[in-house]
C-alpha positions as CSV (number, residue, x, y, z in Angstrom):
1,M,0.0,0.0,0.0
2,N,1.2,3.4,-0.9
3,I,0.1,5.4,2.2
4,N,0.3,8.8,0.6
5,E,-1.8,7.7,-2.4
6,T,-4.3,6.2,-0.1
7,L,-4.5,9.4,1.9
8,A,-5.1,11.5,-1.2
9,K,-7.9,9.2,-2.3
10,E,-9.6,8.9,1.0
11,L,-9.4,12.6,1.9
12,G,-10.1,13.9,-1.6
13,I,-7.0,16.0,-2.0
14,R,-4.1,16.1,-4.4
15,L,-1.2,13.7,-4.0
16,N,1.3,16.6,-4.1
17,Q,-0.6,18.2,-1.1
18,V,-0.4,15.0,0.8
19,N,3.3,14.5,0.0
20,A,4.1,18.0,1.2
21,A,2.0,17.7,4.4
22,V,3.5,14.3,5.3
23,D,7.1,15.6,4.8
24,L,6.4,18.7,6.9
25,L,4.8,16.6,9.7
26,D,7.7,14.1,9.6
27,Q,10.1,17.0,10.0
28,G,8.4,17.9,13.3
29,N,6.5,20.9,12.2
30,T,3.3,21.7,14.2
31,I,-0.1,21.7,12.5
32,P,-0.8,25.4,13.2
33,F,2.6,26.4,11.8
34,I,2.0,24.3,8.6
35,A,-1.5,25.6,8.2
36,R,-0.5,29.2,8.5
37,Y,3.0,29.5,7.1
38,R,3.3,26.6,4.6
39,K,0.2,27.2,2.5
40,E,2.2,27.2,-0.8
41,A,3.5,23.7,0.0
42,T,0.2,22.1,1.1
43,G,-2.0,23.9,-1.3
44,G,-3.7,25.7,1.5
45,L,-4.8,22.8,3.7
46,D,-6.3,24.2,6.9
47,D,-5.9,23.0,10.5
48,D,-8.8,20.6,10.3
49,A,-7.7,19.0,7.1
50,L,-4.1,18.6,8.4
51,R,-5.3,17.1,11.6
52,N,-7.5,14.6,9.8
53,L,-4.5,13.8,7.5
54,G,-2.2,13.4,10.5
55,E,-4.6,11.1,12.4
56,R,-5.2,8.9,9.3
57,L,-1.5,8.8,8.6
58,T,-0.8,7.4,12.0
59,S,-3.6,4.9,11.6
60,L,-2.3,3.7,8.2
61,R,1.2,3.4,9.4
62,A,-0.1,1.3,12.3
63,L,-1.8,-0.9,9.8
64,E,1.4,-1.3,7.8
65,S,3.3,-2.1,11.0
66,R,0.8,-4.8,11.9
67,K,1.0,-6.3,8.4
68,E,4.7,-6.6,8.7
69,E,4.4,-8.1,12.1
70,V,1.9,-10.7,11.0
71,R,3.9,-11.6,7.9
72,R,7.0,-12.1,10.1
73,L,5.0,-14.3,12.6
74,I,3.6,-16.5,9.9
75,E,6.9,-16.8,8.1
76,A,8.6,-17.9,11.4
77,Q,6.1,-20.8,11.5
78,G,7.1,-21.8,7.9
79,N,3.6,-21.2,6.7
80,L,3.9,-18.0,4.6
81,T,2.8,-18.5,1.0
82,E,2.5,-16.0,-1.9
83,E,-1.3,-16.2,-1.5
84,I,-1.2,-15.4,2.2
85,S,1.3,-12.6,1.6
86,A,-1.0,-11.1,-1.1
87,S,-4.0,-11.3,1.2
88,I,-2.0,-9.4,3.8
89,D,-1.1,-6.7,1.3
90,K,-4.8,-6.3,0.3
91,A,-6.1,-6.0,3.9
92,L,-7.6,-2.6,4.5
93,T,-7.9,-2.7,8.3
94,I,-6.1,-4.2,11.3
95,T,-9.1,-6.4,11.9
96,E,-8.7,-8.0,8.4
97,V,-5.0,-8.5,9.0
98,D,-5.9,-10.2,12.3
99,D,-8.4,-12.4,10.5
100,I,-5.6,-13.7,8.2
101,Y,-3.4,-14.4,11.2
102,R,-6.2,-16.1,13.2
103,P,-5.5,-19.7,11.9
104,F,-1.8,-19.4,12.7
105,R,-2.2,-17.7,16.1
106,P,-1.2,-19.9,19.1
107,K,-4.5,-21.1,20.7
108,R,-5.5,-22.3,24.0
109,K,-7.0,-25.7,24.2
110,T,-10.3,-25.9,22.2
111,R,-12.7,-28.6,21.2
112,A,-11.2,-28.5,17.7
113,S,-7.6,-28.8,19.0
114,V,-8.5,-31.7,21.2
115,A,-10.2,-33.4,18.2
116,I,-7.1,-32.8,16.0
117,E,-4.9,-34.3,18.8
118,R,-7.1,-37.4,18.7
119,G,-6.5,-37.9,15.0
120,L,-9.9,-36.8,13.7
121,E,-8.7,-34.2,11.1
122,P,-8.7,-36.7,8.2
123,L,-12.4,-37.5,9.1
124,S,-13.3,-33.8,9.0
125,M,-11.6,-33.4,5.6
126,L,-13.6,-36.4,4.4
127,M,-16.8,-34.9,5.8
128,L,-16.2,-31.6,3.9
129,L,-15.8,-33.5,0.6
130,Q,-19.4,-34.7,0.9
131,N,-18.9,-37.5,-1.5
132,P,-22.3,-39.2,-2.3
133,K,-20.7,-42.6,-2.0
134,T,-19.2,-42.0,1.5
135,D,-21.0,-43.4,4.5
136,M,-19.8,-41.1,7.3
137,E,-21.0,-43.3,10.1
138,K,-19.1,-46.3,8.6
139,E,-16.0,-44.1,8.0
140,A,-16.1,-42.9,11.6
141,E,-15.7,-46.4,12.9
142,S,-12.1,-46.5,11.8
143,F,-11.3,-43.5,14.0
144,L,-12.5,-45.1,17.3
145,T,-9.9,-45.2,20.1
146,E,-10.0,-45.1,23.9
147,E,-10.3,-41.3,23.7
148,V,-12.9,-41.6,20.9
149,P,-15.1,-44.4,22.1
150,T,-18.2,-43.9,19.9
151,V,-19.0,-43.1,16.3
152,Q,-20.9,-40.0,17.5
153,D,-17.8,-38.8,19.4
154,A,-15.8,-39.2,16.2
155,L,-18.3,-37.3,14.1
156,Q,-18.7,-34.6,16.7
157,G,-14.9,-34.1,16.8
158,A,-14.8,-33.8,13.0
159,M,-17.6,-31.2,13.1
160,D,-15.7,-29.3,15.8
161,I,-12.7,-29.1,13.5
162,I,-14.9,-27.8,10.6
163,A,-16.5,-25.2,12.9
164,Q,-13.1,-23.9,14.0
165,Q,-11.8,-23.8,10.4
166,V,-14.8,-21.9,9.3
167,S,-14.6,-19.5,12.2
168,D,-10.9,-18.9,11.4
169,D,-11.4,-18.3,7.7
170,A,-10.6,-14.6,6.9
171,E,-12.8,-14.5,3.8
172,Y,-15.9,-15.8,5.6
173,R,-15.4,-13.5,8.6
174,K,-15.0,-10.4,6.3
175,W,-18.2,-11.2,4.4
176,I,-20.2,-11.8,7.5
177,R,-18.8,-8.7,9.3
178,D,-19.3,-6.4,6.3
179,T,-22.8,-7.8,5.6
180,I,-23.9,-7.3,9.2
181,L,-22.6,-3.7,9.2
182,E,-24.6,-3.1,6.1
183,K,-27.8,-5.0,6.8
184,G,-27.7,-6.0,10.5
185,W,-29.6,-4.6,13.4
186,L,-29.0,-3.7,17.0
187,T,-31.5,-4.5,19.7
188,A,-31.6,-3.4,23.3
189,S,-33.9,-4.5,26.1
190,A,-34.4,-3.7,29.8
191,K,-32.8,-5.6,32.6
192,T,-34.8,-3.7,35.1
193,E,-38.4,-2.4,35.5
194,E,-37.3,0.8,37.2
195,D,-37.7,4.1,35.3
196,T,-34.2,5.3,34.2
197,V,-32.8,7.7,31.6
198,Y,-32.4,4.7,29.3
199,R,-36.2,4.1,29.1
200,M,-36.4,4.8,25.4
201,Y,-34.0,1.8,24.9
202,Y,-36.1,-0.7,27.0
203,D,-37.5,-2.2,23.8
204,F,-35.4,-0.8,21.1
205,S,-34.2,-1.9,17.6
206,E,-32.5,0.0,14.8
207,S,-30.6,-0.7,11.7
208,L,-26.8,-0.5,12.2
209,K,-26.6,1.5,9.0
210,T,-28.8,4.4,10.4
211,L,-27.9,4.1,14.1
212,P,-26.5,7.6,15.1
213,S,-23.4,7.9,17.2
214,H,-25.1,9.5,20.3
215,R,-27.5,6.5,20.5
216,I,-24.6,4.0,20.3
217,L,-22.8,5.8,23.2
218,A,-26.0,6.0,25.2
219,I,-26.7,2.3,24.7
220,N,-23.1,1.4,25.6
221,R,-23.5,3.4,28.9
222,G,-26.8,1.7,29.7
223,E,-25.2,-1.7,29.1
224,K,-22.2,-0.8,31.3
225,E,-24.5,0.3,34.1
226,E,-26.3,-3.0,33.8
227,V,-29.7,-1.5,32.8
228,L,-29.7,-2.8,29.2
229,T,-29.1,-6.0,27.4
230,V,-27.7,-5.4,23.9
231,K,-27.6,-7.8,20.9
232,I,-26.3,-7.6,17.3
233,L,-28.6,-9.4,14.8
234,T,-27.9,-10.3,11.1
235,D,-31.4,-9.3,10.1
236,K,-34.3,-7.1,11.2
237,P,-36.1,-8.5,14.2
238,Q,-39.3,-10.3,13.3
239,E,-42.3,-8.3,14.5
240,D,-44.5,-11.4,15.0
241,P,-42.9,-13.5,17.8
242,T,-45.1,-16.5,16.8
243,A,-43.9,-16.5,13.2
244,I,-41.4,-19.2,12.0
245,P,-37.9,-17.7,12.3
246,K,-36.1,-17.0,9.0
247,E,-32.7,-18.8,8.6
248,N,-29.9,-16.7,9.8
249,R,-28.2,-14.7,7.0
250,A,-24.7,-15.7,8.1
251,V,-25.5,-19.4,8.4
252,A,-27.3,-19.3,5.0
253,Y,-24.1,-17.8,3.4
254,L,-21.9,-20.5,5.0
255,K,-24.2,-23.3,3.8
256,K,-24.2,-21.8,0.3
257,R,-20.4,-21.8,0.3
258,L,-19.8,-25.2,1.8
259,C,-22.8,-27.5,1.6
260,K,-23.1,-29.5,-1.7
261,E,-26.1,-30.7,-3.6
262,P,-27.6,-33.2,-3.8
263,A,-27.8,-33.7,0.0
264,V,-25.7,-36.6,1.1
265,S,-25.1,-38.1,4.6
266,A,-22.0,-35.8,5.1
267,T,-23.9,-32.7,4.1
268,A,-26.1,-32.8,7.2
269,Y,-23.1,-33.0,9.4
270,V,-21.4,-30.1,7.6
271,A,-24.6,-28.0,8.0
272,T,-24.7,-28.8,11.7
273,A,-21.0,-27.8,12.0
274,L,-21.7,-24.5,10.3
275,E,-24.6,-23.7,12.6
276,D,-22.3,-24.5,15.5
277,A,-19.5,-22.3,14.0
278,W,-21.9,-19.4,13.9
279,T,-23.6,-19.8,17.3
280,R,-20.6,-20.8,19.4
281,L,-17.7,-19.1,17.6
282,L,-18.5,-16.5,15.0
283,Q,-21.5,-14.8,16.5
284,P,-19.8,-13.9,19.8
285,S,-16.5,-12.7,18.3
286,I,-18.0,-10.9,15.3
287,S,-20.7,-9.2,17.5
288,T,-17.8,-8.0,19.7
289,E,-15.9,-6.8,16.6
290,I,-19.0,-4.9,15.3
291,R,-19.7,-3.3,18.6
292,N,-16.1,-2.2,18.7
293,I,-16.4,-0.8,15.2
294,L,-19.6,1.0,16.0
295,T,-18.2,2.4,19.3
296,E,-15.0,3.6,17.6
297,R,-17.0,5.4,14.9
298,A,-19.3,6.9,17.5
299,E,-16.4,8.0,19.7
300,E,-14.7,9.6,16.7
301,Q,-17.9,11.5,15.9
302,A,-18.3,12.5,19.5
303,I,-14.7,13.7,19.8
304,H,-15.2,15.7,16.6
305,V,-18.4,17.3,18.0
306,F,-16.6,18.0,21.3
307,G,-13.7,19.5,19.4
308,E,-16.0,21.8,17.4
309,N,-17.9,22.9,20.6
310,L,-14.6,23.4,22.4
311,K,-13.4,25.6,19.5
312,G,-16.6,27.6,19.8
313,C,-16.0,28.1,23.6
314,L,-12.4,29.2,23.1
315,M,-13.2,31.6,20.3
316,I,-16.0,33.5,22.1
317,P,-15.0,37.1,21.8
318,P,-13.6,38.7,25.0
319,V,-15.5,41.4,26.8
320,K,-12.8,44.0,27.1
321,G,-12.6,47.2,29.2
322,K,-15.2,46.0,31.7
323,V,-15.0,45.6,35.5
324,V,-16.6,42.2,36.1
325,M,-18.2,40.7,39.2
326,G,-17.9,36.9,39.3
327,F,-20.9,35.3,41.0
328,D,-20.5,31.6,42.0
329,P,-24.0,30.5,43.1
330,A,-24.6,28.0,46.0
331,Y,-27.2,27.2,48.6
332,R,-26.1,26.4,52.2
333,T,-22.5,27.7,51.9
334,G,-23.5,31.0,50.3
335,C,-22.7,32.6,46.9
336,K,-19.0,33.5,46.4
337,I,-18.2,36.9,44.9
338,A,-15.0,38.1,43.3
339,V,-14.6,41.5,41.4
340,V,-11.8,41.8,38.9
341,D,-10.7,45.0,37.1
342,D,-10.6,45.4,33.3
343,A,-7.2,43.7,33.2
344,G,-8.4,40.7,35.2
345,N,-6.7,41.7,38.5
346,L,-8.5,40.8,41.6
347,M,-10.1,43.8,43.4
348,A,-12.4,42.3,46.1
349,T,-14.0,39.2,47.3
350,T,-17.0,38.4,49.6
351,V,-19.7,35.8,50.4
352,V,-23.4,36.6,50.5
353,Y,-26.5,34.4,51.3
354,P,-29.4,35.4,49.1
355,T,-30.4,31.8,48.4
356,P,-32.1,29.1,50.5
357,P,-31.8,28.1,53.3
358,Q,-30.6,31.5,54.7
359,N,-32.5,33.7,52.2
360,K,-30.7,36.9,53.4
361,K,-31.6,38.8,50.3
362,E,-31.7,42.4,51.8
363,E,-28.3,41.9,53.4
364,A,-26.9,40.5,50.2
365,E,-28.3,43.4,48.2
366,K,-26.7,46.0,50.5
367,V,-23.3,44.3,50.4
368,L,-23.2,43.8,46.6
369,A,-24.7,47.3,45.8
370,A,-21.9,48.9,47.8
371,L,-19.3,46.7,46.2
372,I,-20.6,47.5,42.7
373,Q,-20.5,51.2,43.4
374,K,-17.0,51.1,45.0
375,C,-15.4,49.0,42.2
376,K,-17.5,50.5,39.4
377,V,-18.7,47.1,38.2
378,D,-20.1,46.9,34.7
379,V,-21.1,43.3,34.3
380,I,-22.0,40.4,36.6
381,S,-20.9,37.0,35.4
382,I,-23.1,34.3,37.0
383,G,-22.1,30.7,37.0
384,N,-24.7,28.3,35.7
385,G,-24.4,25.6,38.3
386,T,-26.2,24.8,41.5
387,A,-28.6,27.6,42.7
388,S,-28.0,29.6,39.5
389,K,-31.7,30.1,38.8
390,E,-32.3,31.7,42.2
391,S,-29.1,33.7,41.8
392,E,-30.1,35.0,38.4
393,I,-33.5,36.1,39.8
394,F,-31.8,37.8,42.7
395,V,-29.2,39.6,40.4
396,A,-31.9,40.7,37.9
397,G,-33.8,42.2,40.8
398,L,-30.7,43.9,42.3
399,I,-29.8,45.5,38.9
400,K,-33.2,47.3,38.8
401,K,-32.5,49.0,42.1
402,L,-29.0,50.3,41.1
403,S,-28.3,53.8,39.9
404,R,-25.3,52.5,38.0
405,P,-26.0,50.7,34.7
406,V,-25.1,47.1,35.1
407,S,-25.9,44.0,33.0
408,Y,-25.4,40.3,33.6
409,I,-24.6,37.1,31.8
410,M,-25.0,33.4,32.6
411,T,-21.5,31.8,32.2
412,N,-20.7,28.2,31.7
413,E,-18.9,27.4,34.9
414,A,-17.9,23.8,33.9
415,G,-14.3,23.1,35.1
416,A,-14.1,26.2,37.4
417,S,-14.0,24.0,40.5
418,V,-11.3,21.9,38.8
419,Y,-9.2,25.0,38.3
420,S,-9.9,26.4,41.8
421,A,-8.6,23.1,43.4
422,S,-5.7,22.8,41.1
423,K,-2.0,23.5,41.8
424,L,-2.2,26.4,39.3
425,G,-5.2,27.9,41.1
426,A,-3.3,27.7,44.4
427,Q,-0.2,29.3,42.8
428,E,-2.3,32.2,41.3
429,F,-4.3,32.9,44.5
430,P,-2.6,31.3,47.5
431,E,-4.5,33.6,49.9
432,L,-7.9,32.8,48.6
433,D,-10.3,30.0,49.7
434,V,-10.9,27.3,47.0
435,S,-14.5,28.4,46.4
436,L,-13.5,32.1,45.9
437,R,-11.0,31.1,43.2
438,S,-14.0,29.7,41.3
439,A,-15.7,33.1,41.4
440,V,-12.5,34.7,40.0
441,S,-12.5,32.2,37.2
442,I,-16.2,32.8,36.4
443,A,-15.4,36.6,36.2
444,R,-12.4,36.2,34.0
445,R,-14.1,33.8,31.6
446,L,-16.2,36.7,30.4
447,Q,-13.2,39.0,30.0
448,D,-11.2,36.5,28.0
449,P,-12.7,33.0,27.7
450,M,-9.6,31.5,26.0
451,A,-7.1,32.8,28.6
452,E,-9.1,31.3,31.4
453,L,-10.2,28.0,29.8
454,V,-6.7,27.0,28.8
455,K,-6.0,26.5,32.6
456,I,-8.5,23.7,32.6
457,E,-8.2,20.2,31.2
458,P,-10.3,20.4,27.9
459,K,-12.6,17.5,28.7
460,S,-13.7,19.3,31.9
461,I,-15.1,22.3,30.0
462,G,-18.4,20.5,29.6
463,V,-19.4,20.9,25.9
464,G,-19.1,17.2,24.8
465,Q,-21.1,14.1,24.6
466,Y,-20.2,11.1,26.8
467,Q,-16.6,12.3,27.1
468,H,-16.1,10.1,30.2
469,D,-16.9,7.0,28.2
470,M,-14.2,7.6,25.6
471,N,-10.6,6.6,25.2
472,P,-8.9,9.2,27.4
473,K,-5.7,9.2,25.4
474,R,-7.5,9.7,22.1
475,L,-9.8,12.3,23.5
476,S,-6.9,14.3,25.1
477,E,-4.8,14.2,21.9
478,S,-7.7,15.5,19.8
479,L,-8.8,18.2,22.2
480,D,-5.3,19.4,22.9
481,G,-4.9,19.8,19.2
482,V,-8.0,22.0,19.0
483,V,-6.8,24.1,21.9
484,E,-3.4,24.5,20.2
485,S,-4.9,25.6,16.9
486,C,-7.3,28.1,18.6
487,V,-4.7,29.7,20.8
488,S,-2.2,29.9,17.9
489,S,-4.8,31.5,15.6
490,V,-5.5,34.2,18.2
491,G,-1.8,34.6,19.3
492,A,-0.5,35.7,22.7
493,D,1.3,38.7,24.1
494,L,4.8,37.7,25.1
495,N,4.9,40.1,28.0
496,T,1.4,39.4,29.6
497,A,0.2,35.9,28.6
498,S,-0.1,33.4,31.4
499,P,2.1,30.3,31.4
500,S,-1.0,28.2,30.7
501,L,-1.7,30.2,27.5
502,L,1.9,30.2,26.3
503,A,2.1,26.5,26.8
504,R,-0.7,26.1,24.3
505,I,1.1,28.0,21.5
506,A,2.5,25.8,18.7
507,G,6.1,24.9,19.3
508,I,6.0,25.8,23.1
509,N,5.6,23.3,25.9
510,Q,5.1,23.8,29.7
511,T,8.8,24.0,30.3
512,T,9.6,26.7,27.7
513,A,6.4,28.6,28.8
514,K,7.8,28.7,32.3
515,N,11.2,29.8,31.0
516,I,9.5,32.6,29.1
517,C,7.8,33.8,32.2
518,E,11.1,33.6,34.2
519,Y,12.9,35.6,31.5
520,R,10.4,38.4,31.5
521,K,10.6,38.9,35.2
522,E,14.0,40.4,34.7
523,N,13.9,41.4,31.0
524,R,10.7,42.6,29.4
525,F,10.5,41.4,25.8
526,K,11.3,44.4,23.6
527,K,11.1,42.5,20.3
528,R,10.2,39.1,19.0
529,S,13.7,38.0,18.4
530,D,14.4,38.3,22.2
531,L,12.6,34.9,22.3
532,K,15.9,33.3,21.1
533,K,17.5,34.4,24.4
534,V,15.0,32.1,26.4
535,K,16.4,28.8,27.5
536,G,14.9,26.0,25.4
537,I,13.9,28.2,22.4
538,G,16.3,27.1,19.7
539,D,16.0,27.9,16.0
540,K,13.4,25.1,15.4
541,A,11.2,26.1,18.3
542,Y,11.5,29.8,17.4
543,T,10.4,29.0,13.8
544,Q,7.3,27.2,15.0
545,C,6.1,29.7,17.6
546,A,7.4,33.1,16.6
547,G,4.5,34.0,14.3
548,F,2.0,33.3,17.0
549,L,3.5,35.5,19.7
550,R,3.1,39.3,19.8
551,V,5.1,42.2,21.3
552,P,2.8,45.2,21.0
553,E,5.5,47.5,22.5
554,S,8.1,46.6,19.9
555,T,9.5,49.3,17.7
556,E,9.1,46.7,14.9
557,I,5.4,46.9,13.9
558,L,5.5,43.5,12.4
559,D,6.2,42.1,15.9
560,N,2.5,42.8,16.6
561,T,1.2,40.9,13.6
562,A,1.0,37.3,12.5
563,V,3.6,38.0,9.8
564,H,6.3,35.4,10.4
565,P,9.9,36.8,11.0
566,E,11.0,34.7,8.0
567,S,8.8,37.1,5.9
568,Y,9.8,40.4,7.4
569,T,12.1,41.3,4.5
570,A,9.4,40.6,2.0
571,A,6.8,42.6,4.1
572,K,9.1,45.6,4.2
573,E,9.8,45.3,0.5
574,L,6.1,45.2,-0.1
575,L,5.6,48.5,1.8
576,K,8.4,50.1,-0.1
577,L,7.1,48.8,-3.4
578,T,3.6,50.3,-2.7
579,G,4.9,53.6,-1.4
580,L,4.1,53.0,2.3
581,T,6.1,52.9,5.5
582,P,6.0,51.0,8.8
583,E,4.7,54.2,10.4
584,D,1.7,54.1,8.0
585,V,1.0,50.6,9.3
586,K,1.1,51.7,12.9
587,A,-1.2,54.6,12.1
588,H,-3.6,52.3,10.2
589,K,-3.1,54.3,7.0
590,V,-2.6,51.4,4.6
591,G,-6.2,51.0,3.4
592,K,-5.1,51.5,-0.2
593,L,-2.7,48.6,-0.1
594,P,-5.0,45.9,-1.6
595,H,-6.0,48.3,-4.4
596,T,-2.4,49.2,-5.2
597,I,-1.5,45.5,-5.4
598,E,-4.6,44.8,-7.6
599,D,-3.3,47.4,-10.1
600,M,0.2,45.8,-10.0
601,G,-1.2,42.3,-10.2
602,W,-1.3,39.9,-7.1
603,Q,0.8,37.1,-8.7
604,K,3.3,39.5,-10.2
605,T,3.7,41.2,-6.8
606,A,4.3,37.9,-5.1
607,D,6.8,36.9,-7.7
608,I,8.7,40.2,-7.3
609,L,8.8,39.6,-3.5
610,G,9.8,36.0,-3.9
611,I,6.9,34.6,-1.9
612,G,3.8,32.6,-2.7
613,L,0.4,34.2,-3.4
614,P,-1.2,32.8,-0.1
615,T,1.6,34.3,2.0
616,L,1.1,37.7,0.2
617,K,-2.6,37.7,0.9
618,D,-2.1,36.8,4.6
619,M,0.6,39.5,4.8
620,V,-1.7,42.2,3.5
621,D,-4.5,41.2,5.9
622,E,-2.0,41.6,8.8
623,L,-0.7,44.9,7.6
624,L,-4.2,46.2,7.4
625,K,-5.1,45.3,11.0
626,P,-1.9,45.0,13.2
627,G,-2.7,43.5,16.6
628,R,-6.1,42.3,15.4
629,D,-7.9,39.6,17.4
630,P,-9.8,37.2,15.0
631,R,-12.4,36.6,17.8
632,A,-13.6,40.2,17.5
633,E,-15.2,39.3,14.1
634,L,-17.5,36.8,15.8
635,D,-20.8,37.4,17.7
636,A,-20.2,39.2,21.0
637,P,-21.6,37.6,24.2
638,L,-25.3,38.5,24.9
639,L,-25.6,40.6,28.0
640,R,-28.9,40.8,29.8
641,E,-30.6,43.2,32.2
642,D,-33.8,41.4,33.0
643,I,-34.9,37.8,33.4
644,M,-37.7,35.8,31.9
645,D,-39.2,32.6,33.4
646,I,-40.1,29.4,31.5
647,N,-43.7,29.9,32.6
648,S,-43.8,33.2,30.6
649,L,-42.9,31.5,27.3
650,Q,-45.6,31.0,24.7
651,P,-45.4,29.2,21.3
652,G,-44.7,31.8,18.6
653,M,-42.5,34.1,20.8
654,E,-39.4,35.3,19.0
655,L,-36.2,35.6,21.1
656,T,-32.5,36.1,20.9
657,G,-30.3,33.4,22.3
658,T,-26.8,32.1,22.6
659,V,-25.8,28.6,21.4
660,R,-24.4,26.8,24.5
661,N,-23.8,23.3,23.1
662,V,-24.1,21.5,19.7
663,A,-24.9,17.8,19.5
664,D,-25.5,15.5,16.5
665,F,-29.2,16.0,16.8
666,G,-29.4,19.8,17.3
667,A,-28.3,22.8,19.3
668,F,-29.0,23.9,22.9
669,V,-29.7,27.6,23.1
670,D,-29.8,29.9,26.2
671,I,-32.8,32.2,25.8
672,G,-32.5,33.7,29.3
673,V,-35.0,31.5,31.1
674,H,-32.4,29.4,32.9
675,Q,-33.3,26.3,31.0
676,D,-31.7,25.9,27.6
677,G,-34.0,25.2,24.7
678,L,-33.4,22.6,22.0
679,V,-33.4,23.5,18.3
680,H,-33.7,20.1,16.6
681,I,-31.4,19.6,13.6
682,S,-34.6,19.7,11.4
683,K,-35.4,23.2,12.7
684,L,-31.9,24.7,12.3
685,S,-32.2,25.8,8.7
686,N,-34.6,26.2,5.8
687,R,-32.4,23.8,3.9
688,F,-31.4,20.2,4.7
689,V,-28.8,20.0,7.4
690,K,-26.7,16.8,7.8
691,R,-24.8,18.0,10.8
692,A,-25.9,20.6,13.3
693,M,-22.4,22.0,13.5
694,D,-22.4,22.8,9.8
695,V,-24.8,25.8,10.5
696,V,-24.2,26.8,14.2
697,S,-21.3,26.9,16.7
698,V,-21.0,27.4,20.4
699,G,-21.1,31.1,21.2
700,D,-23.3,32.0,18.1
701,V,-26.0,34.5,18.9
702,I,-29.1,33.5,16.9
703,Q,-32.8,34.4,16.6
704,V,-35.3,31.7,17.6
705,R,-39.0,31.1,17.8
706,V,-40.6,29.1,20.6
707,L,-42.4,26.0,19.3
708,D,-43.4,24.2,22.4
709,V,-42.9,24.5,26.2
710,D,-43.2,21.6,28.7
711,T,-42.9,23.2,32.1
712,K,-43.3,19.8,34.0
713,K,-40.3,18.3,32.2
714,N,-38.5,21.7,31.8
715,R,-38.2,21.2,28.1
716,I,-38.3,24.0,25.5
717,S,-38.5,23.3,21.8
718,L,-37.3,26.1,19.5
719,E,-36.7,26.7,15.8
720,R,-34.1,29.0,14.3
721,I,-35.2,32.1,12.5
722,E,-32.8,32.6,9.6
723,K,-31.8,36.1,8.4
724,N,-32.7,36.8,4.8
């Protein structure tokens, strides 16, 4: 197998793009660096495409490695033939390679191996021939021994050998597995009469071909919790339990392949052996393989959804220039309050008790009103956890009584408690109680979501499906990649970025991030190239990370852009060529730059500068907006001043909401009534939508219409109103 050709075919991209991307990855380049600064080589492959390519490359290389291992193991036994070697070459999955190795794999003692030890293999071969003139009972008599005392024992041993051979046959296994995946069904039934969250699966069946990933993961969890019994069937379950069962599809296939006509005495034994091969050997193992395949696919889809939601969370625009009060709701222990200034520095903390059981609302109002006035608070960021509904009602009432204009927002607090109890949280605020650190985190999440969320393990951010059921290593690798891409796309200020943020920049790890922070304690970064003075930042690391790090105070304006240092000469030549200066860039007086290049010709200009066209276009974008934050171009968080209640909702009402989570089946939207509403995938657009995340992302502000409200179950059904 030519891996690069396979990648090109599977991913639908040109072979030269694949070759370049694979070479760059093998050289140790990071995905954000390749996506941003090697567009000419890869033909403009973005982060997602490169990540998919990298993951599939790893998988295909693992397949090739397994092929070589199996070939070596079979050859060591003296059993490798050209036919077997060719079969190994053709295998498309590790499962198929393992099927080829199955007959040669050392086995524990089985019914078939015992029968072979007792000399019954010739009888099984005779049975498979199904010669009309052969009397199997009579032939079996010649195989009787002390260990095989009866004819029936001999025939049973022969059938056991056939069953094992059929179960070990790679061709049969592949056909059965592929056919079940295409035409098979999954059923689930209840192991309990109790009402649980898995009730919809108590009498459930669905075609494997249409079974969505979120149902697979839900059923897996129900089975793990011993609520459900799950089976894989070769055909659709019969609706009439009294009807005569149809012959199993797999058994019918095996009989068609191995049973001869006209029926002879041996054929009945072969048919029995095939039924046993299916029931005892093939069905359990292939059902497990299929469940593994379904789970792997579902996990990959769930990880992808989680990654997209995480990206949406990280890329929510920061609310800059505001003094924020973090409000961490609670009942018995009181609501923790932390006020941070517009730079995120802690100003004040307190604890109030406006919620049950204390219900000290008047006292809480006095304390918070005074604090709001003293610190000049602009926004209150309320965590959405326990007691958040009561807290939101309290805050909305408080705001109405204030002379100072203050708004509020409900903030996803997932992971805040993880941060507050972490070593990092203790280092940042050693003097604060753990619960007060959570309030600081909730406040800062509004000011700069990315800077705060990078301090938390990605899977704790709470925007995924069934993340606790997935392969932890695979989940972490994927989510870490998403964080790295997001942080690198925004960039970080070398002089102010936290170690947590720096460590997520492409080309920088926790050690070098710490070294950067140590360096700037004594020497403030005056220019980008000062990075080379930091321990651990050699030429290679500098190349990978430099373009993603900013020094706004630098006398070199390009140090505050995403223009890579390797392109500084070309950027300065471009300015000279178009009659502009670095001072013009600083003063934002380069608006005519694209028009000037248009007159000169984009490709011609790129050729003069000795760079590629994609690099030129990126360079122009950066010169037009030095220091720009790509998040600023997205929907700003929706701030509120009053609260609605679910009981006030009526079908037909049109509201503005914020997308909080996106699943395979739709999007959950915060419309300001504490309970998120669901926009089903069928109601997300006027056109057909295959995946919800194709049309909405976490953080999007959208218009919705109320379709239905179930106050007893706290369920709100919405539809999106699309702008014309």
